[in-house]
PDB file with SEQRES, HELIX, SHEET and CRYST1 records, atoms N, CA, C and O in Angstrom:
SEQRES   1 A   66  UNK UNK UNK UNK UNK UNK UNK UNK UNK UNK UNK UNK UNK          
SEQRES   2 A   66  UNK UNK UNK UNK UNK UNK UNK UNK UNK UNK UNK UNK UNK          
SEQRES   3 A   66  UNK UNK UNK UNK UNK UNK UNK UNK UNK UNK UNK UNK UNK          
SEQRES   4 A   66  UNK UNK UNK UNK UNK UNK UNK UNK UNK UNK UNK UNK UNK          
SEQRES   5 A   66  UNK UNK UNK UNK UNK UNK UNK UNK UNK UNK UNK UNK UNK          
SEQRES   6 A   66  UNK                                                          
HELIX    1 AA1 UNK A    3  UNK A    7  1                                   5    
HELIX    2 AA2 UNK A   17  UNK A   19  5                                   3    
HELIX    3 AA3 UNK A   30  UNK A   36  1                                   7    
HELIX    4 AA4 UNK A   43  UNK A   56  1                                  14    
HELIX    5 AA5 UNK A   59  UNK A   62  1                                   4    
CRYST1    1.000    1.000    1.000  90.00  90.00  90.00 P 1           1          
ATOM      1  N   UNK A   1      93.669  76.221  63.134  1.00  0.00           N  
ATOM      2  CA  UNK A   1      94.574  76.791  62.185  1.00  0.00           C  
ATOM      3  C   UNK A   1      94.480  76.032  60.875  1.00  0.00           C  
ATOM      4  O   UNK A   1      94.392  74.805  60.865  1.00  0.00           O  
ATOM      5  N   UNK A   2      94.499  76.742  59.803  1.00  0.00           N  
ATOM      6  CA  UNK A   2      94.434  76.067  58.517  1.00  0.00           C  
ATOM      7  C   UNK A   2      95.794  75.503  58.153  1.00  0.00           C  
ATOM      8  O   UNK A   2      96.820  75.938  58.677  1.00  0.00           O  
ATOM      9  N   UNK A   3      95.794  74.544  57.265  1.00  0.00           N  
ATOM     10  CA  UNK A   3      97.042  73.935  56.827  1.00  0.00           C  
ATOM     11  C   UNK A   3      97.941  74.981  56.185  1.00  0.00           C  
ATOM     12  O   UNK A   3      99.162  74.936  56.340  1.00  0.00           O  
ATOM     13  N   UNK A   4      97.342  75.917  55.467  1.00  0.00           N  
ATOM     14  CA  UNK A   4      98.116  76.955  54.797  1.00  0.00           C  
ATOM     15  C   UNK A   4      98.832  77.851  55.802  1.00  0.00           C  
ATOM     16  O   UNK A   4     100.004  78.174  55.608  1.00  0.00           O  
ATOM     17  N   UNK A   5      98.152  78.259  56.870  1.00  0.00           N  
ATOM     18  CA  UNK A   5      98.780  79.150  57.846  1.00  0.00           C  
ATOM     19  C   UNK A   5      99.911  78.451  58.597  1.00  0.00           C  
ATOM     20  O   UNK A   5     100.890  79.098  58.969  1.00  0.00           O  
ATOM     21  N   UNK A   6      99.796  77.161  58.821  1.00  0.00           N  
ATOM     22  CA  UNK A   6     100.855  76.416  59.490  1.00  0.00           C  
ATOM     23  C   UNK A   6     102.083  76.342  58.596  1.00  0.00           C  
ATOM     24  O   UNK A   6     103.204  76.496  59.081  1.00  0.00           O  
ATOM     25  N   UNK A   7     101.897  76.113  57.321  1.00  0.00           N  
ATOM     26  CA  UNK A   7     103.036  75.975  56.418  1.00  0.00           C  
ATOM     27  C   UNK A   7     103.756  77.300  56.194  1.00  0.00           C  
ATOM     28  O   UNK A   7     104.921  77.296  55.797  1.00  0.00           O  
ATOM     29  N   UNK A   8     103.098  78.434  56.437  1.00  0.00           N  
ATOM     30  CA  UNK A   8     103.727  79.737  56.246  1.00  0.00           C  
ATOM     31  C   UNK A   8     104.286  80.313  57.543  1.00  0.00           C  
ATOM     32  O   UNK A   8     104.745  81.455  57.564  1.00  0.00           O  
ATOM     33  N   UNK A   9     104.254  79.542  58.616  1.00  0.00           N  
ATOM     34  CA  UNK A   9     104.776  80.009  59.896  1.00  0.00           C  
ATOM     35  C   UNK A   9     106.269  80.270  59.780  1.00  0.00           C  
ATOM     36  O   UNK A   9     106.993  79.492  59.158  1.00  0.00           O  
ATOM     37  N   UNK A  10     106.731  81.366  60.379  1.00  0.00           N  
ATOM     38  CA  UNK A  10     108.141  81.747  60.346  1.00  0.00           C  
ATOM     39  C   UNK A  10     108.939  80.817  61.258  1.00  0.00           C  
ATOM     40  O   UNK A  10     108.726  80.831  62.470  1.00  0.00           O  
ATOM     41  N   UNK A  11     109.846  80.013  60.715  1.00  0.00           N  
ATOM     42  CA  UNK A  11     110.592  79.056  61.525  1.00  0.00           C  
ATOM     43  C   UNK A  11     111.564  79.715  62.498  1.00  0.00           C  
ATOM     44  O   UNK A  11     112.060  79.050  63.408  1.00  0.00           O  
ATOM     45  N   UNK A  12     111.848  81.006  62.330  1.00  0.00           N  
ATOM     46  CA  UNK A  12     112.768  81.679  63.243  1.00  0.00           C  
ATOM     47  C   UNK A  12     112.067  82.140  64.525  1.00  0.00           C  
ATOM     48  O   UNK A  12     112.725  82.558  65.478  1.00  0.00           O  
ATOM     49  N   UNK A  13     110.735  82.063  64.548  1.00  0.00           N  
ATOM     50  CA  UNK A  13     109.985  82.462  65.736  1.00  0.00           C  
ATOM     51  C   UNK A  13     109.957  81.281  66.701  1.00  0.00           C  
ATOM     52  O   UNK A  13     109.552  80.177  66.337  1.00  0.00           O  
ATOM     53  N   UNK A  14     110.389  81.523  67.925  1.00  0.00           N  
ATOM     54  CA  UNK A  14     110.474  80.473  68.930  1.00  0.00           C  
ATOM     55  C   UNK A  14     109.501  80.792  70.060  1.00  0.00           C  
ATOM     56  O   UNK A  14     109.387  81.944  70.481  1.00  0.00           O  
ATOM     57  N   UNK A  15     108.801  79.772  70.548  1.00  0.00           N  
ATOM     58  CA  UNK A  15     107.903  79.962  71.682  1.00  0.00           C  
ATOM     59  C   UNK A  15     108.726  80.246  72.927  1.00  0.00           C  
ATOM     60  O   UNK A  15     109.636  79.481  73.247  1.00  0.00           O  
ATOM     61  N   UNK A  16     108.427  81.333  73.637  1.00  0.00           N  
ATOM     62  CA  UNK A  16     109.206  81.640  74.847  1.00  0.00           C  
ATOM     63  C   UNK A  16     108.998  80.588  75.931  1.00  0.00           C  
ATOM     64  O   UNK A  16     107.920  80.004  76.047  1.00  0.00           O  
ATOM     65  N   UNK A  17     110.041  80.355  76.722  1.00  0.00           N  
ATOM     66  CA  UNK A  17     109.982  79.353  77.782  1.00  0.00           C  
ATOM     67  C   UNK A  17     108.815  79.581  78.728  1.00  0.00           C  
ATOM     68  O   UNK A  17     108.237  78.622  79.239  1.00  0.00           O  
ATOM     69  N   UNK A  18     108.462  80.836  78.968  1.00  0.00           N  
ATOM     70  CA  UNK A  18     107.381  81.125  79.909  1.00  0.00           C  
ATOM     71  C   UNK A  18     106.034  80.584  79.435  1.00  0.00           C  
ATOM     72  O   UNK A  18     105.114  80.431  80.238  1.00  0.00           O  
ATOM     73  N   UNK A  19     105.905  80.290  78.132  1.00  0.00           N  
ATOM     74  CA  UNK A  19     104.665  79.746  77.599  1.00  0.00           C  
ATOM     75  C   UNK A  19     104.687  78.230  77.478  1.00  0.00           C  
ATOM     76  O   UNK A  19     103.657  77.612  77.211  1.00  0.00           O  
ATOM     77  N   UNK A  20     105.847  77.632  77.671  1.00  0.00           N  
ATOM     78  CA  UNK A  20     105.962  76.181  77.604  1.00  0.00           C  
ATOM     79  C   UNK A  20     105.740  75.601  78.992  1.00  0.00           C  
ATOM     80  O   UNK A  20     106.311  76.083  79.970  1.00  0.00           O  
ATOM     81  N   UNK A  21     104.926  74.589  79.077  1.00  0.00           N  
ATOM     82  CA  UNK A  21     104.676  73.943  80.357  1.00  0.00           C  
ATOM     83  C   UNK A  21     104.217  72.511  80.120  1.00  0.00           C  
ATOM     84  O   UNK A  21     103.867  72.131  79.003  1.00  0.00           O  
ATOM     85  N   UNK A  22     104.224  71.727  81.192  1.00  0.00           N  
ATOM     86  CA  UNK A  22     103.857  70.321  81.062  1.00  0.00           C  
ATOM     87  C   UNK A  22     102.511  69.995  81.674  1.00  0.00           C  
ATOM     88  O   UNK A  22     102.146  68.822  81.761  1.00  0.00           O  
ATOM     89  N   UNK A  23     101.770  70.991  82.096  1.00  0.00           N  
ATOM     90  CA  UNK A  23     100.467  70.716  82.701  1.00  0.00           C  
ATOM     91  C   UNK A  23     100.625  70.223  84.121  1.00  0.00           C  
ATOM     92  O   UNK A  23     100.194  69.118  84.449  1.00  0.00           O  
ATOM     93  N   UNK A  24     101.225  71.016  84.951  1.00  0.00           N  
ATOM     94  CA  UNK A  24     101.585  70.616  86.307  1.00  0.00           C  
ATOM     95  C   UNK A  24     100.423  70.071  87.124  1.00  0.00           C  
ATOM     96  O   UNK A  24     100.650  69.392  88.125  1.00  0.00           O  
ATOM     97  N   UNK A  25      99.189  70.346  86.728  1.00  0.00           N  
ATOM     98  CA  UNK A  25      98.054  69.846  87.488  1.00  0.00           C  
ATOM     99  C   UNK A  25      97.732  68.392  87.221  1.00  0.00           C  
ATOM    100  O   UNK A  25      96.952  67.789  87.957  1.00  0.00           O  
ATOM    101  N   UNK A  26      98.306  67.827  86.202  1.00  0.00           N  
ATOM    102  CA  UNK A  26      98.004  66.449  85.826  1.00  0.00           C  
ATOM    103  C   UNK A  26      99.040  65.492  86.393  1.00  0.00           C  
ATOM    104  O   UNK A  26     100.207  65.849  86.550  1.00  0.00           O  
ATOM    105  N   UNK A  27      98.606  64.273  86.698  1.00  0.00           N  
ATOM    106  CA  UNK A  27      99.544  63.236  87.100  1.00  0.00           C  
ATOM    107  C   UNK A  27     100.296  62.757  85.870  1.00  0.00           C  
ATOM    108  O   UNK A  27      99.722  62.649  84.786  1.00  0.00           O  
ATOM    109  N   UNK A  28     101.568  62.474  86.038  1.00  0.00           N  
ATOM    110  CA  UNK A  28     102.394  61.961  84.951  1.00  0.00           C  
ATOM    111  C   UNK A  28     102.343  60.441  85.001  1.00  0.00           C  
ATOM    112  O   UNK A  28     102.582  59.838  86.047  1.00  0.00           O  
ATOM    113  N   UNK A  29     102.034  59.834  83.880  1.00  0.00           N  
ATOM    114  CA  UNK A  29     101.996  58.378  83.807  1.00  0.00           C  
ATOM    115  C   UNK A  29     103.309  57.864  83.217  1.00  0.00           C  
ATOM    116  O   UNK A  29     104.030  58.614  82.558  1.00  0.00           O  
ATOM    117  N   UNK A  30     103.617  56.596  83.449  1.00  0.00           N  
ATOM    118  CA  UNK A  30     104.806  56.031  82.814  1.00  0.00           C  
ATOM    119  C   UNK A  30     104.763  56.192  81.291  1.00  0.00           C  
ATOM    120  O   UNK A  30     105.792  56.449  80.665  1.00  0.00           O  
ATOM    121  N   UNK A  31     103.579  56.043  80.695  1.00  0.00           N  
ATOM    122  CA  UNK A  31     103.468  56.213  79.246  1.00  0.00           C  
ATOM    123  C   UNK A  31     103.808  57.644  78.837  1.00  0.00           C  
ATOM    124  O   UNK A  31     104.456  57.847  77.810  1.00  0.00           O  
ATOM    125  N   UNK A  32     103.388  58.632  79.612  1.00  0.00           N  
ATOM    126  CA  UNK A  32     103.742  60.024  79.330  1.00  0.00           C  
ATOM    127  C   UNK A  32     105.255  60.198  79.288  1.00  0.00           C  
ATOM    128  O   UNK A  32     105.790  60.838  78.382  1.00  0.00           O  
ATOM    129  N   UNK A  33     105.934  59.629  80.266  1.00  0.00           N  
ATOM    130  CA  UNK A  33     107.388  59.759  80.338  1.00  0.00           C  
ATOM    131  C   UNK A  33     108.066  59.066  79.174  1.00  0.00           C  
ATOM    132  O   UNK A  33     109.007  59.605  78.593  1.00  0.00           O  
ATOM    133  N   UNK A  34     107.602  57.884  78.830  1.00  0.00           N  
ATOM    134  CA  UNK A  34     108.179  57.163  77.690  1.00  0.00           C  
ATOM    135  C   UNK A  34     108.026  57.993  76.417  1.00  0.00           C  
ATOM    136  O   UNK A  34     108.989  58.163  75.669  1.00  0.00           O  
ATOM    137  N   UNK A  35     106.840  58.502  76.172  1.00  0.00           N  
ATOM    138  CA  UNK A  35     106.598  59.281  74.956  1.00  0.00           C  
ATOM    139  C   UNK A  35     107.393  60.581  74.961  1.00  0.00           C  
ATOM    140  O   UNK A  35     107.905  60.986  73.917  1.00  0.00           O  
ATOM    141  N   UNK A  36     107.507  61.237  76.101  1.00  0.00           N  
ATOM    142  CA  UNK A  36     108.278  62.478  76.192  1.00  0.00           C  
ATOM    143  C   UNK A  36     109.753  62.231  75.931  1.00  0.00           C  
ATOM    144  O   UNK A  36     110.460  63.123  75.463  1.00  0.00           O  
ATOM    145  N   UNK A  37     110.221  61.026  76.230  1.00  0.00           N  
ATOM    146  CA  UNK A  37     111.630  60.703  76.010  1.00  0.00           C  
ATOM    147  C   UNK A  37     111.906  60.294  74.566  1.00  0.00           C  
ATOM    148  O   UNK A  37     113.058  60.093  74.181  1.00  0.00           O  
ATOM    149  N   UNK A  38     110.841  60.172  73.766  1.00  0.00           N  
ATOM    150  CA  UNK A  38     111.017  59.813  72.360  1.00  0.00           C  
ATOM    151  C   UNK A  38     111.168  58.322  72.124  1.00  0.00           C  
ATOM    152  O   UNK A  38     111.540  57.899  71.029  1.00  0.00           O  
ATOM    153  N   UNK A  39     110.886  57.532  73.131  1.00  0.00           N  
ATOM    154  CA  UNK A  39     111.017  56.074  73.007  1.00  0.00           C  
ATOM    155  C   UNK A  39     109.680  55.458  72.632  1.00  0.00           C  
ATOM    156  O   UNK A  39     108.629  56.080  72.789  1.00  0.00           O  
ATOM    157  N   UNK A  40     109.732  54.236  72.137  1.00  0.00           N  
ATOM    158  CA  UNK A  40     108.518  53.473  71.865  1.00  0.00           C  
ATOM    159  C   UNK A  40     107.980  52.914  73.177  1.00  0.00           C  
ATOM    160  O   UNK A  40     108.743  52.583  74.084  1.00  0.00           O  
ATOM    161  N   UNK A  41     106.671  52.816  73.262  1.00  0.00           N  
ATOM    162  CA  UNK A  41     106.041  52.248  74.450  1.00  0.00           C  
ATOM    163  C   UNK A  41     106.134  50.725  74.356  1.00  0.00           C  
ATOM    164  O   UNK A  41     105.489  50.099  73.515  1.00  0.00           O  
ATOM    165  N   UNK A  42     106.934  50.158  75.220  1.00  0.00           N  
ATOM    166  CA  UNK A  42     107.107  48.702  75.311  1.00  0.00           C  
ATOM    167  C   UNK A  42     107.068  48.345  76.788  1.00  0.00           C  
ATOM    168  O   UNK A  42     107.160  49.236  77.632  1.00  0.00           O  
ATOM    169  N   UNK A  43     106.935  47.074  77.123  1.00  0.00           N  
ATOM    170  CA  UNK A  43     106.979  46.703  78.539  1.00  0.00           C  
ATOM    171  C   UNK A  43     108.278  47.164  79.222  1.00  0.00           C  
ATOM    172  O   UNK A  43     108.262  47.571  80.384  1.00  0.00           O  
ATOM    173  N   UNK A  44     109.385  47.098  78.500  1.00  0.00           N  
ATOM    174  CA  UNK A  44     110.674  47.501  79.067  1.00  0.00           C  
ATOM    175  C   UNK A  44     110.745  49.000  79.323  1.00  0.00           C  
ATOM    176  O   UNK A  44     111.209  49.427  80.380  1.00  0.00           O  
ATOM    177  N   UNK A  45     110.288  49.807  78.360  1.00  0.00           N  
ATOM    178  CA  UNK A  45     110.355  51.254  78.553  1.00  0.00           C  
ATOM    179  C   UNK A  45     109.342  51.720  79.597  1.00  0.00           C  
ATOM    180  O   UNK A  45     109.588  52.698  80.303  1.00  0.00           O  
ATOM    181  N   UNK A  46     108.212  51.033  79.698  1.00  0.00           N  
ATOM    182  CA  UNK A  46     107.248  51.379  80.741  1.00  0.00           C  
ATOM    183  C   UNK A  46     107.834  51.077  82.121  1.00  0.00           C  
ATOM    184  O   UNK A  46     107.628  51.849  83.058  1.00  0.00           O  
ATOM    185  N   UNK A  47     108.549  49.982  82.254  1.00  0.00           N  
ATOM    186  CA  UNK A  47     109.183  49.652  83.525  1.00  0.00           C  
ATOM    187  C   UNK A  47     110.271  50.673  83.852  1.00  0.00           C  
ATOM    188  O   UNK A  47     110.397  51.094  85.002  1.00  0.00           O  
ATOM    189  N   UNK A  48     111.052  51.072  82.861  1.00  0.00           N  
ATOM    190  CA  UNK A  48     112.058  52.122  83.050  1.00  0.00           C  
ATOM    191  C   UNK A  48     111.386  53.396  83.562  1.00  0.00           C  
ATOM    192  O   UNK A  48     111.874  54.029  84.499  1.00  0.00           O  
ATOM    193  N   UNK A  49     110.274  53.763  82.947  1.00  0.00           N  
ATOM    194  CA  UNK A  49     109.564  54.982  83.334  1.00  0.00           C  
ATOM    195  C   UNK A  49     108.975  54.861  84.736  1.00  0.00           C  
ATOM    196  O   UNK A  49     109.010  55.826  85.499  1.00  0.00           O  
ATOM    197  N   UNK A  50     108.441  53.707  85.087  1.00  0.00           N  
ATOM    198  CA  UNK A  50     107.896  53.511  86.437  1.00  0.00           C  
ATOM    199  C   UNK A  50     108.987  53.711  87.497  1.00  0.00           C  
ATOM    200  O   UNK A  50     108.784  54.396  88.499  1.00  0.00           O  
ATOM    201  N   UNK A  51     110.134  53.102  87.249  1.00  0.00           N  
ATOM    202  CA  UNK A  51     111.247  53.231  88.196  1.00  0.00           C  
ATOM    203  C   UNK A  51     111.702  54.686  88.310  1.00  0.00           C  
ATOM    204  O   UNK A  51     111.959  55.184  89.406  1.00  0.00           O  
ATOM    205  N   UNK A  52     111.796  55.344  87.188  1.00  0.00           N  
ATOM    206  CA  UNK A  52     112.251  56.740  87.191  1.00  0.00           C  
ATOM    207  C   UNK A  52     111.247  57.644  87.901  1.00  0.00           C  
ATOM    208  O   UNK A  52     111.642  58.534  88.655  1.00  0.00           O  
ATOM    209  N   UNK A  53     109.949  57.424  87.665  1.00  0.00           N  
ATOM    210  CA  UNK A  53     108.929  58.228  88.336  1.00  0.00           C  
ATOM    211  C   UNK A  53     108.929  57.968  89.843  1.00  0.00           C  
ATOM    212  O   UNK A  53     108.711  58.892  90.626  1.00  0.00           O  
ATOM    213  N   UNK A  54     109.169  56.731  90.254  1.00  0.00           N  
ATOM    214  CA  UNK A  54     109.253  56.429  91.684  1.00  0.00           C  
ATOM    215  C   UNK A  54     110.418  57.167  92.331  1.00  0.00           C  
ATOM    216  O   UNK A  54     110.299  57.680  93.443  1.00  0.00           O  
ATOM    217  N   UNK A  55     111.540  57.217  91.626  1.00  0.00           N  
ATOM    218  CA  UNK A  55     112.751  57.839  92.154  1.00  0.00           C  
ATOM    219  C   UNK A  55     112.684  59.366  92.108  1.00  0.00           C  
ATOM    220  O   UNK A  55     113.036  60.032  93.081  1.00  0.00           O  
ATOM    221  N   UNK A  56     112.230  59.926  90.973  1.00  0.00           N  
ATOM    222  CA  UNK A  56     112.318  61.363  90.750  1.00  0.00           C  
ATOM    223  C   UNK A  56     110.987  62.104  90.832  1.00  0.00           C  
ATOM    224  O   UNK A  56     110.962  63.332  90.914  1.00  0.00           O  
ATOM    225  N   UNK A  57     109.893  61.370  90.812  1.00  0.00           N  
ATOM    226  CA  UNK A  57     108.586  62.020  90.808  1.00  0.00           C  
ATOM    227  C   UNK A  57     108.365  62.792  89.509  1.00  0.00           C  
ATOM    228  O   UNK A  57     108.910  62.441  88.463  1.00  0.00           O  
ATOM    229  N   UNK A  58     107.559  63.843  89.594  1.00  0.00           N  
ATOM    230  CA  UNK A  58     107.210  64.646  88.424  1.00  0.00           C  
ATOM    231  C   UNK A  58     108.434  65.255  87.743  1.00  0.00           C  
ATOM    232  O   UNK A  58     108.394  65.525  86.542  1.00  0.00           O  
ATOM    233  N   UNK A  59     109.497  65.471  88.468  1.00  0.00           N  
ATOM    234  CA  UNK A  59     110.705  66.058  87.889  1.00  0.00           C  
ATOM    235  C   UNK A  59     111.266  65.198  86.765  1.00  0.00           C  
ATOM    236  O   UNK A  59     111.985  65.705  85.904  1.00  0.00           O  
ATOM    237  N   UNK A  60     110.951  63.904  86.756  1.00  0.00           N  
ATOM    238  CA  UNK A  60     111.466  63.019  85.712  1.00  0.00           C  
ATOM    239  C   UNK A  60     111.018  63.476  84.325  1.00  0.00           C  
ATOM    240  O   UNK A  60     111.797  63.398  83.374  1.00  0.00           O  
ATOM    241  N   UNK A  61     109.805  63.940  84.194  1.00  0.00           N  
ATOM    242  CA  UNK A  61     109.337  64.380  82.876  1.00  0.00           C  
ATOM    243  C   UNK A  61     109.843  65.776  82.537  1.00  0.00           C  
ATOM    244  O   UNK A  61     110.008  66.111  81.364  1.00  0.00           O  
ATOM    245  N   UNK A  62     110.087  66.584  83.551  1.00  0.00           N  
ATOM    246  CA  UNK A  62     110.558  67.951  83.306  1.00  0.00           C  
ATOM    247  C   UNK A  62     111.919  67.930  82.607  1.00  0.00           C  
ATOM    248  O   UNK A  62     112.226  68.836  81.832  1.00  0.00           O  
ATOM    249  N   UNK A  63     112.727  66.921  82.869  1.00  0.00           N  
ATOM    250  CA  UNK A  63     114.046  66.845  82.233  1.00  0.00           C  
ATOM    251  C   UNK A  63     113.942  66.432  80.768  1.00  0.00           C  
ATOM    252  O   UNK A  63     114.898  66.592  80.008  1.00  0.00           O  
ATOM    253  N   UNK A  64     112.795  65.907  80.371  1.00  0.00           N  
ATOM    254  CA  UNK A  64     112.597  65.466  78.988  1.00  0.00           C  
ATOM    255  C   UNK A  64     112.025  66.564  78.103  1.00  0.00           C  
ATOM    256  O   UNK A  64     112.116  66.484  76.878  1.00  0.00           O  
ATOM    257  N   UNK A  65     111.442  67.578  78.708  1.00  0.00           N  
ATOM    258  CA  UNK A  65     110.740  68.611  77.954  1.00  0.00           C  
ATOM    259  C   UNK A  65     111.488  69.934  78.037  1.00  0.00           C  
ATOM    260  O   UNK A  65     112.213  70.189  78.998  1.00  0.00           O  
ATOM    261  N   UNK A  66     111.303  70.778  77.014  1.00  0.00           N  
ATOM    262  CA  UNK A  66     112.001  72.074  77.026  1.00  0.00           C  
ATOM    263  C   UNK A  66     111.560  72.965  78.168  1.00  0.00           C  
ATOM    264  O   UNK A  66     112.058  74.082  78.307  1.00  0.00           O  
TER     265      UNK A  66                                                      
END                                                                             
């Protein structure tokens, strides 16, 4: 997509939920979860993500994404 076409995109158009996905075939890493949560990747946030992934599995990232 050209820069011009992106800047003229209609902001009222929303991607339908059926087209949004997290790539269910891929393993979720602690770094993926940290980034999806909007946090900086630090040793502390990576440990938080590891614990959450152990407890919740892949569902942990699903709660962070639309």
